[in-house]
ZAKE-20276 format. One record per residue: residue number from 1; residue in three letters; chain; x, y, z of N, C-alpha, C, O, CB in turn. Coordinates in nm, 2 decimals. Each point is the difference from the previous one (the first is absolute). Glycine has a CB too. Layout:
BEGIN
[NUM,ALA,A,[X,Y,Z],[X,Y,Z],[X,Y,Z],[X,Y,Z],[X,Y,Z]] ...
***
This chain:
BEGIN
[1,UNK,A,[1.52,-1.91,-2.61],[-0.04,0.01,0.14],[0.09,0.09,0.08],[-0.04,0.07,0.09],[-0.05,-0.30,-0.10]] [2,UNK,A,[0.22,0.23,-0.03],[0.10,0.09,0.07],[-0.03,0.15,-0.02],[0.03,0.07,0.09],[0.14,-0.25,-0.12]] [3,UNK,A,[-0.23,0.22,-0.08],[-0.03,0.14,-0.02],[-0.11,0.04,0.09],[-0.01,0.12,0.04],[0.07,-0.14,-0.28]] [4,UNK,A,[-0.15,-0.07,0.28],[-0.11,0.04,0.09],[0.03,-0.02,0.15],[-0.08,0.05,0.08],[-0.07,-0.12,-0.26]] [5,UNK,A,[0.27,0.02,0.21],[0.03,-0.03,0.14],[0.01,0.13,0.09],[-0.06,0.00,0.10],[0.19,-0.20,-0.18]] [6,UNK,A,[-0.07,0.31,0.03],[0.01,0.12,0.09],[-0.14,0.06,0.02],[-0.04,0.04,0.11],[0.26,0.00,-0.19]] [7,UNK,A,[-0.31,-0.04,-0.03],[-0.13,0.05,0.02],[-0.08,-0.09,0.09],[-0.08,0.05,0.08],[0.09,0.05,-0.31]] [8,UNK,A,[0.00,-0.23,0.22],[-0.07,-0.09,0.09],[0.05,0.02,0.14],[-0.08,-0.01,0.10],[0.06,-0.16,-0.29]] [9,UNK,A,[0.15,0.19,0.21],[0.05,0.02,0.14],[-0.06,0.12,0.06],[-0.04,0.00,0.12],[0.25,-0.11,-0.19]] [10,UNK,A,[-0.21,0.22,0.00],[-0.06,0.13,0.05],[-0.14,-0.02,0.03],[-0.05,0.05,0.10],[0.21,0.08,-0.24]] [11,UNK,A,[-0.24,-0.20,0.05],[-0.14,-0.02,0.03],[-0.02,-0.08,0.12],[-0.09,0.03,0.08],[0.05,-0.02,-0.32]] [12,UNK,A,[0.12,-0.11,0.26],[-0.01,-0.09,0.12],[0.03,0.08,0.13],[-0.06,-0.02,0.11],[0.12,-0.18,-0.25]] [13,UNK,A,[0.04,0.30,0.13],[0.03,0.08,0.12],[-0.11,0.09,0.03],[-0.04,0.01,0.12],[0.28,-0.01,-0.18]] [14,UNK,A,[-0.30,0.06,-0.04],[-0.12,0.09,0.03],[-0.12,-0.08,0.06],[-0.07,0.05,0.09],[0.15,0.10,-0.28]] [15,UNK,A,[-0.10,-0.27,0.14],[-0.11,-0.08,0.05],[0.03,-0.04,0.14],[-0.09,0.00,0.09],[0.04,-0.09,-0.32]] [16,UNK,A,[0.18,0.05,0.26],[0.03,-0.03,0.14],[-0.02,0.12,0.09],[-0.05,-0.02,0.11],[0.22,-0.15,-0.19]] [17,UNK,A,[-0.13,0.28,0.04],[-0.01,0.12,0.09],[-0.15,0.03,0.02],[-0.05,0.03,0.11],[0.26,0.07,-0.20]] [18,UNK,A,[-0.29,-0.11,-0.02],[-0.14,0.02,0.01],[-0.07,-0.10,0.09],[-0.11,0.03,0.06],[0.12,0.07,-0.29]] [19,UNK,A,[0.04,-0.22,0.23],[-0.07,-0.11,0.08],[0.05,0.00,0.15],[-0.08,-0.01,0.09],[0.05,-0.12,-0.30]] [20,UNK,A,[0.16,0.15,0.23],[0.06,-0.02,0.13],[-0.02,0.12,0.09],[-0.05,-0.01,0.11],[0.22,-0.14,-0.21]] [21,UNK,A,[-0.13,0.27,0.05],[0.00,0.12,0.08],[-0.14,0.04,0.06],[-0.01,0.04,0.11],[0.20,0.04,-0.25]] [22,UNK,A,[-0.30,-0.10,0.06],[-0.13,0.03,0.06],[-0.04,-0.08,0.12],[-0.09,0.04,0.08],[0.03,0.03,-0.30]] [23,UNK,A,[0.13,-0.18,0.25],[-0.02,-0.08,0.12],[0.06,0.06,0.12],[-0.04,-0.03,0.12],[0.03,-0.17,-0.26]] [24,UNK,A,[0.10,0.30,0.13],[0.07,0.05,0.11],[-0.02,0.16,0.01],[0.00,0.05,0.12],[0.17,-0.24,-0.14]] [25,UNK,A,[-0.18,0.25,-0.09],[-0.01,0.15,0.00],[-0.11,0.05,-0.10],[-0.03,-0.07,-0.10],[0.27,0.08,0.17]] [26,UNK,A,[-0.29,0.10,-0.04],[-0.10,0.07,-0.09],[0.04,0.14,-0.01],[0.07,0.06,0.09],[-0.25,-0.22,-0.04]] [27,UNK,A,[0.14,0.23,-0.15],[0.03,0.14,-0.02],[-0.14,0.07,0.00],[-0.09,-0.05,-0.07],[0.31,0.00,-0.06]] [28,UNK,A,[-0.23,0.16,0.20],[-0.12,0.08,0.00],[0.04,0.15,-0.03],[0.11,0.04,0.03],[-0.23,-0.21,0.14]] [29,UNK,A,[0.02,0.24,-0.22],[0.02,0.14,-0.02],[-0.10,0.07,0.10],[-0.12,-0.02,-0.01],[0.19,-0.01,-0.24]] [30,UNK,A,[-0.01,0.12,0.33],[-0.08,0.07,0.10],[-0.09,0.10,-0.07],[0.04,0.07,-0.10],[0.14,-0.10,0.28]] [31,UNK,A,[-0.30,0.05,-0.13],[-0.10,0.09,-0.06],[-0.05,0.11,0.09],[-0.03,0.11,-0.05],[-0.03,-0.30,-0.09]] [32,UNK,A,[0.06,0.17,0.27],[-0.06,0.10,0.09],[0.10,0.08,0.08],[0.12,-0.01,-0.02],[-0.32,-0.13,0.03]] [33,UNK,A,[0.15,0.22,0.08],[0.08,0.09,0.08],[0.01,-0.05,0.15],[0.06,0.07,0.08],[-0.13,0.12,-0.23]] [34,UNK,A,[0.01,-0.30,0.18],[-0.02,-0.05,0.14],[0.14,-0.03,0.06],[0.01,0.01,0.13],[-0.23,-0.10,-0.19]] [35,UNK,A,[0.32,0.06,-0.01],[0.13,-0.03,0.06],[0.10,0.12,-0.03],[0.12,-0.02,0.03],[-0.16,-0.23,-0.06]] [36,UNK,A,[0.00,0.36,-0.01],[0.08,0.12,-0.02],[0.07,0.04,0.13],[-0.07,0.00,0.10],[-0.08,0.08,-0.29]] [37,UNK,A,[0.27,-0.05,0.20],[0.10,0.02,-0.11],[0.09,-0.12,-0.03],[0.08,0.01,-0.09],[-0.08,0.23,0.16]] [38,UNK,A,[-0.02,-0.35,0.00],[0.08,-0.12,-0.03],[-0.03,-0.06,-0.13],[0.10,-0.03,-0.08],[-0.10,-0.02,0.32]] [39,UNK,A,[-0.12,0.04,-0.28],[-0.04,-0.05,-0.13],[-0.10,0.10,-0.06],[-0.09,0.04,0.06],[0.12,-0.29,0.01]] [40,UNK,A,[0.00,0.29,-0.19],[-0.08,0.10,-0.08],[-0.05,-0.07,-0.12],[0.05,-0.10,-0.05],[0.08,0.29,0.14]] [41,UNK,A,[-0.24,-0.12,-0.15],[-0.05,-0.06,-0.13],[0.11,-0.02,-0.10],[0.09,0.08,-0.02],[-0.31,0.03,0.07]] [42,UNK,A,[0.21,-0.22,-0.12],[0.09,-0.05,-0.11],[0.13,-0.05,0.06],[0.09,-0.02,-0.08],[-0.20,0.18,-0.07]] [43,UNK,A,[0.13,-0.18,0.28],[0.11,-0.07,0.05],[-0.01,-0.15,-0.03],[-0.11,-0.05,0.00],[0.14,0.22,0.18]] [44,UNK,A,[0.08,-0.23,-0.22],[0.00,-0.14,-0.02],[0.03,-0.07,0.13],[0.09,0.03,0.07],[-0.02,-0.01,-0.31]] [45,UNK,A,[-0.15,-0.12,0.28],[0.01,-0.07,0.13],[0.02,-0.15,-0.03],[-0.07,-0.06,-0.07],[-0.08,0.23,0.18]] [46,UNK,A,[0.26,-0.22,-0.06],[0.04,-0.14,-0.01],[-0.05,-0.07,0.13],[0.03,0.04,0.11],[0.17,0.00,-0.26]] [47,UNK,A,[-0.28,-0.15,0.13],[-0.07,-0.06,0.12],[0.05,-0.15,0.00],[0.00,-0.07,-0.09],[-0.20,0.22,0.07]] [48,UNK,A,[0.25,-0.19,0.14],[0.04,-0.13,0.03],[-0.13,-0.08,0.04],[-0.06,0.04,0.10],[0.30,0.02,-0.03]] [49,UNK,A,[-0.28,-0.16,-0.14],[-0.13,-0.07,0.02],[0.00,-0.08,0.13],[0.11,-0.05,0.04],[-0.14,0.04,-0.29]] [50,UNK,A,[-0.08,0.01,0.31],[-0.02,-0.08,0.12],[-0.04,0.08,0.12],[0.03,0.12,0.00],[0.13,-0.28,-0.09]] [51,UNK,A,[-0.22,0.10,0.19],[-0.04,0.08,0.12],[0.07,-0.05,0.12],[-0.04,0.03,0.12],[-0.18,0.00,-0.22]] [52,UNK,A,[0.34,-0.09,0.08],[0.08,-0.04,0.12],[0.11,0.10,0.02],[0.04,0.07,-0.10],[-0.09,-0.31,0.05]] [53,UNK,A,[0.10,0.26,0.17],[0.11,0.09,0.03],[-0.04,0.14,-0.01],[0.09,0.09,-0.01],[0.06,-0.26,-0.08]] [54,UNK,A,[-0.27,0.20,0.10],[-0.05,0.14,0.00],[0.01,0.06,0.14],[-0.04,-0.07,0.10],[-0.11,0.03,-0.29]] [55,UNK,A,[0.21,0.16,0.21],[0.02,0.06,0.13],[-0.06,0.14,0.00],[-0.04,0.06,-0.10],[0.25,-0.19,0.13]] [56,UNK,A,[-0.23,0.17,0.09],[-0.06,0.14,0.02],[0.10,0.10,-0.07],[0.12,-0.01,0.02],[-0.23,-0.06,0.20]] [57,UNK,A,[0.06,0.16,-0.29],[0.08,0.10,-0.07],[0.02,-0.04,-0.15],[0.04,0.09,-0.08],[0.07,-0.04,0.29]] [58,UNK,A,[-0.13,-0.18,-0.25],[0.02,-0.04,-0.14],[-0.11,0.06,-0.08],[-0.11,0.03,0.05],[0.22,-0.24,0.02]] [59,UNK,A,[-0.08,0.23,-0.20],[-0.11,0.05,-0.09],[-0.04,-0.13,-0.08],[0.08,-0.07,-0.05],[0.02,0.31,0.03]] [60,UNK,A,[-0.23,-0.26,0.02],[-0.05,-0.12,-0.07],[-0.10,0.04,-0.11],[-0.05,0.11,0.00],[0.08,-0.25,0.22]] [61,UNK,A,[-0.06,0.05,-0.30],[-0.11,0.01,-0.10],[-0.10,-0.10,0.03],[0.03,-0.12,0.01],[0.13,0.22,-0.19]] [62,UNK,A,[-0.29,-0.06,0.18],[-0.11,-0.09,0.03],[-0.12,0.03,-0.08],[-0.01,0.11,-0.06],[0.10,-0.14,0.29]] [63,UNK,A,[-0.18,-0.07,-0.23],[-0.12,0.02,-0.08],[-0.11,0.03,0.10],[-0.02,-0.06,0.10],[0.09,-0.11,-0.28]] [64,UNK,A,[-0.15,0.28,0.14],[-0.11,0.05,0.08],[-0.11,0.05,-0.10],[0.03,0.09,-0.07],[0.12,-0.03,0.27]] [65,UNK,A,[-0.26,-0.12,-0.19],[-0.12,0.03,-0.09],[0.05,0.00,-0.15],[-0.03,0.10,-0.07],[-0.07,0.04,0.26]] [66,UNK,A,[0.16,-0.24,-0.23],[0.05,-0.02,-0.14],[0.10,0.10,-0.04],[0.03,0.01,-0.12],[-0.25,-0.10,0.07]] [67,UNK,A,[0.28,0.17,0.14],[0.11,0.09,-0.03],[0.12,-0.04,0.07],[0.00,-0.06,0.10],[-0.16,0.25,-0.14]] [68,UNK,A,[0.28,-0.16,-0.02],[0.13,-0.03,0.06],[0.04,0.13,0.07],[0.00,0.11,-0.06],[0.06,-0.28,-0.11]] [69,UNK,A,[-0.03,0.16,0.30],[0.04,0.11,0.09],[0.14,-0.02,0.05],[0.04,-0.11,0.03],[-0.28,0.14,0.04]] [70,UNK,A,[0.32,0.08,-0.07],[0.13,0.00,0.05],[0.01,0.09,0.12],[-0.02,0.12,-0.01],[0.12,-0.17,-0.22]] [71,UNK,A,[-0.09,-0.01,0.35],[0.00,0.07,0.13],[0.10,-0.06,0.10],[0.05,-0.11,-0.03],[-0.29,0.18,-0.01]] [72,UNK,A,[0.27,0.01,0.14],[0.10,-0.04,0.10],[-0.07,-0.08,0.11],[-0.11,0.03,0.04],[0.25,0.17,-0.09]] [73,UNK,A,[-0.07,-0.31,0.10],[-0.05,-0.08,0.11],[0.02,0.08,0.13],[0.11,0.04,0.03],[-0.06,-0.26,-0.15]] [74,UNK,A,[-0.17,0.23,0.20],[0.02,0.07,0.13],[-0.03,-0.09,0.11],[0.03,0.03,0.12],[-0.10,0.18,-0.23]] [75,UNK,A,[0.00,-0.33,0.08],[-0.02,-0.10,0.11],[-0.03,-0.13,-0.06],[-0.05,-0.01,-0.11],[-0.05,0.19,0.25]] [76,UNK,A,[0.15,-0.29,-0.08],[-0.01,-0.13,-0.05],[-0.07,-0.09,0.11],[0.04,0.00,0.12],[0.16,0.02,-0.27]] [77,UNK,A,[-0.31,-0.08,0.11],[-0.07,-0.10,0.09],[0.02,-0.14,-0.05],[0.07,-0.01,-0.11],[-0.24,0.19,0.18]] [78,UNK,A,[0.11,-0.28,-0.01],[0.02,-0.14,-0.05],[-0.05,-0.02,-0.14],[0.06,-0.06,-0.08],[-0.08,-0.01,0.32]] [79,UNK,A,[-0.10,0.13,-0.27],[-0.06,-0.03,-0.12],[-0.02,0.12,-0.09],[-0.03,-0.01,-0.12],[-0.09,-0.17,0.23]] [80,UNK,A,[0.14,0.30,-0.06],[-0.01,0.12,-0.07],[0.12,0.10,0.01],[0.08,-0.01,0.09],[-0.33,-0.01,-0.06]] [81,UNK,A,[0.25,0.11,-0.12],[0.11,0.10,0.00],[-0.08,0.14,-0.01],[-0.09,0.01,-0.08],[0.27,-0.17,-0.03]] [82,UNK,A,[-0.13,0.25,0.19],[-0.06,0.14,-0.01],[0.10,0.09,-0.07],[0.12,0.00,0.04],[-0.27,-0.04,0.17]] [83,UNK,A,[0.10,0.11,-0.31],[0.09,0.09,-0.08],[-0.05,0.14,0.00],[-0.11,0.03,0.04],[0.18,-0.22,-0.18]] [84,UNK,A,[0.02,0.28,0.10],[-0.04,0.14,-0.02],[0.09,0.06,-0.10],[0.12,-0.02,0.00],[-0.21,0.03,0.24]] [85,UNK,A,[0.03,0.07,-0.33],[0.09,0.08,-0.09],[0.07,0.11,0.08],[-0.05,0.06,0.09],[-0.11,-0.11,-0.28]] [86,UNK,A,[0.28,0.07,0.15],[0.08,0.11,0.06],[-0.06,0.13,-0.01],[0.02,0.09,0.09],[0.18,-0.22,-0.14]] [87,UNK,A,[-0.28,0.16,-0.05],[-0.07,0.13,-0.02],[-0.15,-0.01,0.04],[-0.07,0.08,-0.04],[0.24,-0.03,-0.15]] [88,UNK,A,[-0.20,-0.15,0.27],[-0.14,-0.01,0.04],[-0.02,0.02,0.15],[0.10,-0.02,0.08],[-0.13,-0.15,-0.26]] [89,UNK,A,[-0.08,0.22,0.22],[-0.03,0.04,0.14],[-0.04,-0.12,0.09],[0.03,0.00,0.12],[-0.10,0.22,-0.20]] [90,UNK,A,[0.01,-0.32,0.02],[-0.05,-0.12,0.08],[0.05,-0.13,-0.06],[0.04,-0.01,-0.11],[-0.24,0.14,0.17]] [91,UNK,A,[0.21,-0.23,0.03],[0.03,-0.13,-0.05],[-0.10,-0.06,-0.09],[-0.12,0.04,0.01],[0.25,-0.08,0.20]] [92,UNK,A,[-0.09,-0.06,-0.29],[-0.10,-0.07,-0.08],[-0.07,-0.11,0.08],[0.04,-0.02,0.11],[0.11,0.06,-0.31]] [93,UNK,A,[-0.25,-0.09,0.14],[-0.07,-0.12,0.06],[0.10,-0.11,0.01],[0.09,-0.01,-0.09],[-0.32,0.08,0.00]] [94,UNK,A,[0.22,-0.16,0.19],[0.09,-0.12,0.00],[0.00,-0.08,-0.13],[-0.10,-0.02,-0.06],[0.07,0.01,0.31]] [95,UNK,A,[0.15,-0.03,-0.29],[0.02,-0.08,-0.12],[0.03,-0.14,0.03],[0.09,-0.03,0.08],[-0.01,0.24,-0.20]] [96,UNK,A,[-0.15,-0.30,0.07],[0.03,-0.14,0.01],[0.13,-0.04,-0.06],[0.04,0.06,-0.11],[-0.28,-0.11,0.11]] [97,UNK,A,[0.32,-0.03,0.06],[0.13,-0.04,-0.05],[-0.01,-0.06,-0.14],[0.09,0.01,-0.08],[-0.01,-0.05,0.31]] [98,UNK,A,[-0.20,-0.03,-0.26],[-0.02,-0.06,-0.13],[-0.01,0.11,-0.11],[0.02,-0.03,-0.12],[-0.14,-0.16,0.23]] [99,UNK,A,[0.09,0.31,-0.07],[-0.01,0.11,-0.10],[0.13,0.07,-0.03],[0.00,0.10,-0.08],[-0.24,-0.07,0.15]] [100,UNK,A,[0.34,-0.07,0.01],[0.13,0.07,-0.02],[0.07,-0.06,-0.12],[0.03,-0.13,0.00],[-0.01,0.18,0.25]] [101,UNK,A,[0.02,0.03,-0.35],[0.07,-0.05,-0.11],[0.15,-0.02,0.03],[0.07,-0.09,-0.03],[-0.23,0.20,-0.12]] [102,UNK,A,[0.22,0.00,0.22],[0.14,-0.01,0.04],[0.05,0.13,0.06],[-0.08,0.09,0.03],[0.11,-0.26,-0.21]] [103,UNK,A,[0.10,0.17,0.20],[0.07,0.11,0.06],[0.08,0.08,-0.10],[0.07,-0.06,-0.09],[-0.06,-0.07,0.30]] [104,UNK,A,[-0.02,0.26,-0.21],[0.07,0.09,-0.09],[0.15,-0.01,0.04],[0.04,0.03,0.12],[-0.24,0.13,-0.15]] [105,UNK,A,[0.29,-0.19,-0.06],[0.14,-0.02,0.02],[0.08,0.11,-0.07],[0.12,0.02,0.03],[-0.15,-0.26,0.00]] [106,UNK,A,[-0.03,0.31,-0.13],[0.07,0.10,-0.07],[-0.10,0.10,-0.06],[-0.10,-0.04,-0.05],[0.29,-0.12,0.00]] [107,UNK,A,[-0.15,0.29,0.06],[-0.08,0.10,-0.07],[0.09,0.08,-0.09],[0.11,0.04,0.04],[-0.26,-0.02,0.16]] [108,UNK,A,[0.11,-0.02,-0.33],[0.08,0.07,-0.10],[-0.09,0.12,-0.04],[-0.10,-0.01,-0.07],[0.22,-0.20,-0.01]] [109,UNK,A,[-0.07,0.33,0.12],[-0.08,0.12,-0.03],[-0.03,0.03,-0.14],[0.09,-0.01,-0.09],[0.00,0.10,0.30]] [110,UNK,A,[-0.21,-0.05,-0.24],[-0.04,0.06,-0.13],[0.03,-0.09,-0.13],[0.03,0.06,-0.10],[0.00,0.16,0.21]] [111,UNK,A,[-0.03,-0.35,-0.09],[0.03,-0.08,-0.12],[-0.12,-0.09,-0.04],[0.01,-0.07,-0.09],[0.23,0.06,0.17]] [112,UNK,A,[-0.35,0.04,-0.02],[-0.12,-0.08,-0.03],[-0.05,0.03,-0.14],[-0.04,-0.09,-0.07],[-0.02,0.09,0.31]] [113,UNK,A,[0.06,0.13,-0.28],[-0.05,0.03,-0.13],[0.09,-0.06,-0.11],[-0.05,-0.05,-0.10],[-0.04,0.27,0.19]] [114,UNK,A,[0.22,-0.22,-0.06],[0.09,-0.06,-0.10],[-0.03,-0.15,-0.01],[0.00,-0.05,-0.11],[0.18,0.23,0.17]] [115,UNK,A,[-0.20,-0.24,0.05],[-0.03,-0.15,-0.01],[-0.13,-0.02,-0.07],[0.00,-0.10,-0.08],[0.12,0.06,0.30]] [116,UNK,A,[-0.22,0.12,-0.20],[-0.13,-0.02,-0.07],[0.03,0.02,-0.15],[-0.06,-0.08,-0.08],[-0.07,0.16,0.28]] [117,UNK,A,[0.21,0.02,-0.24],[0.03,0.02,-0.15],[0.07,-0.12,-0.05],[-0.03,-0.05,-0.11],[0.04,0.30,0.15]] [118,UNK,A,[0.09,-0.30,0.03],[0.08,-0.11,-0.04],[-0.08,-0.13,-0.02],[0.01,-0.07,-0.10],[0.19,0.17,0.22]] [119,UNK,A,[-0.29,-0.12,-0.02],[-0.09,-0.12,-0.01],[-0.09,0.01,-0.12],[-0.02,-0.09,-0.08],[0.03,0.06,0.32]] [120,UNK,A,[-0.07,0.15,-0.26],[-0.09,0.03,-0.12],[0.07,-0.03,-0.13],[-0.04,-0.07,-0.08],[-0.09,0.24,0.22]] [121,UNK,A,[0.25,-0.10,-0.15],[0.07,-0.01,-0.13],[0.07,-0.14,-0.02],[0.01,-0.05,-0.11],[0.03,0.29,0.12]] [122,UNK,A,[-0.01,-0.30,0.11],[0.06,-0.14,-0.01],[-0.11,-0.09,-0.06],[0.03,-0.09,-0.08],[0.12,0.13,0.28]] [123,UNK,A,[-0.27,-0.03,-0.15],[-0.11,-0.09,-0.05],[-0.03,0.03,-0.14],[-0.02,-0.09,-0.08],[-0.08,0.09,0.31]] [124,UNK,A,[0.09,0.13,-0.27],[-0.03,0.03,-0.14],[0.12,-0.05,-0.09],[-0.02,-0.05,-0.10],[-0.12,0.26,0.17]] [125,UNK,A,[0.26,-0.18,-0.02],[0.12,-0.04,-0.07],[0.01,-0.15,-0.02],[0.04,-0.05,-0.10],[0.08,0.25,0.18]] [126,UNK,A,[-0.15,-0.27,0.03],[0.01,-0.15,0.00],[-0.11,-0.05,-0.10],[0.03,-0.09,-0.08],[0.05,0.08,0.32]] [127,UNK,A,[-0.20,0.06,-0.24],[-0.10,-0.04,-0.09],[0.05,0.02,-0.15],[-0.02,-0.08,-0.08],[-0.16,0.13,0.25]] [128,UNK,A,[0.24,0.07,-0.19],[0.05,0.04,-0.13],[0.11,-0.10,-0.05],[-0.01,-0.06,-0.11],[-0.05,0.30,0.15]] [129,UNK,A,[0.15,-0.27,0.05],[0.11,-0.09,-0.03],[-0.05,-0.14,-0.02],[0.05,-0.07,-0.09],[0.10,0.21,0.22]] [130,UNK,A,[-0.25,-0.18,-0.05],[-0.06,-0.14,-0.02],[-0.07,-0.01,-0.14],[0.02,-0.10,-0.07],[-0.05,0.09,0.32]] [131,UNK,A,[-0.04,0.11,-0.29],[-0.07,0.00,-0.13],[0.11,0.00,-0.11],[-0.01,-0.08,-0.10],[-0.19,0.20,0.19]] [132,UNK,A,[0.31,-0.04,-0.08],[0.10,0.00,-0.10],[0.07,-0.13,0.00],[0.03,-0.05,-0.11],[0.01,0.29,0.15]] [133,UNK,A,[-0.01,-0.30,0.07],[0.07,-0.13,0.01],[-0.09,-0.11,-0.07],[0.05,-0.09,-0.07],[0.07,0.16,0.28]] [134,UNK,A,[-0.25,-0.06,-0.19],[-0.10,-0.10,-0.06],[0.00,0.02,-0.15],[0.00,-0.10,-0.07],[-0.14,0.10,0.28]] [135,UNK,A,[0.14,0.12,-0.26],[0.00,0.03,-0.14],[0.13,-0.06,-0.06],[-0.01,-0.06,-0.11],[-0.14,0.27,0.14]] [136,UNK,A,[0.26,-0.18,0.03],[0.13,-0.04,-0.05],[0.01,-0.16,0.00],[0.04,-0.06,-0.10],[0.07,0.27,0.18]] [137,UNK,A,[-0.16,-0.27,0.02],[0.00,-0.14,0.01],[-0.09,-0.06,-0.11],[0.04,-0.10,-0.07],[0.00,0.11,0.31]] [138,UNK,A,[-0.15,0.05,-0.27],[-0.09,-0.05,-0.11],[0.06,0.02,-0.13],[0.00,-0.09,-0.09],[-0.20,0.14,0.23]] [139,UNK,A,[0.27,0.06,-0.17],[0.06,0.03,-0.12],[0.12,-0.09,-0.02],[0.02,-0.06,-0.11],[-0.09,0.29,0.12]] [140,UNK,A,[0.15,-0.26,0.09],[0.11,-0.09,-0.01],[-0.04,-0.14,-0.03],[0.06,-0.07,-0.07],[0.07,0.22,0.23]] [141,UNK,A,[-0.24,-0.19,-0.09],[-0.05,-0.13,-0.03],[-0.04,-0.02,-0.14],[0.02,-0.10,-0.06],[-0.10,0.09,0.30]] [142,UNK,A,[0.01,0.11,-0.30],[-0.04,0.00,-0.14],[0.13,-0.01,-0.10],[0.00,-0.07,-0.09],[-0.22,0.20,0.15]] [143,UNK,A,[0.32,-0.05,-0.02],[0.12,0.01,-0.08],[0.07,-0.14,0.00],[0.04,-0.05,-0.11],[-0.02,0.30,0.15]] [144,UNK,A,[0.00,-0.30,0.08],[0.07,-0.13,0.01],[-0.08,-0.11,-0.06],[0.05,-0.10,-0.06],[0.06,0.18,0.27]] [145,UNK,A,[-0.24,-0.08,-0.20],[-0.09,-0.11,-0.05],[0.01,0.00,-0.16],[-0.02,-0.10,-0.06],[-0.13,0.11,0.27]] [146,UNK,A,[0.17,0.11,-0.27],[0.01,0.01,-0.15],[0.13,-0.05,-0.04],[0.01,-0.06,-0.11],[-0.17,0.26,0.11]] [147,UNK,A,[0.27,-0.17,0.08],[0.13,-0.04,-0.04],[0.03,-0.15,0.02],[0.09,-0.05,-0.07],[-0.02,0.28,0.13]] [148,UNK,A,[-0.15,-0.30,0.02],[0.03,-0.14,0.03],[-0.11,-0.08,-0.04],[0.00,-0.12,0.01],[0.14,0.18,0.17]] 
***
């Protein structure tokens, strides 16, 4: 059991990060030009989840017609928020507070493609490692069952 302890600890840390952090923050990759020059395509955007504490001038991410939009708040009413892209001529339609995912707290330029590659290869690599681990476990089980 002691041999597996470090591996188990690392696995538990990854599970905790995967379970806990998504309740407070999300990561998005910008796709359009509507927030240019502040946010450009393939910028990585860190979003603090929730629709509380949003002020005029904040950049938020919200759902509109099944798409996620990142725009700046230009007006706040009791039940709605009006936004506009920095590179847009007109304001958006009012957004219900329920459709607001959260507020942008960090923009990391040009790292979105890298994140997409890491996620893709992480998933492929994880699947490969899982299959290898499963094969090794089966082989070890057969070896130990023959010896005892």
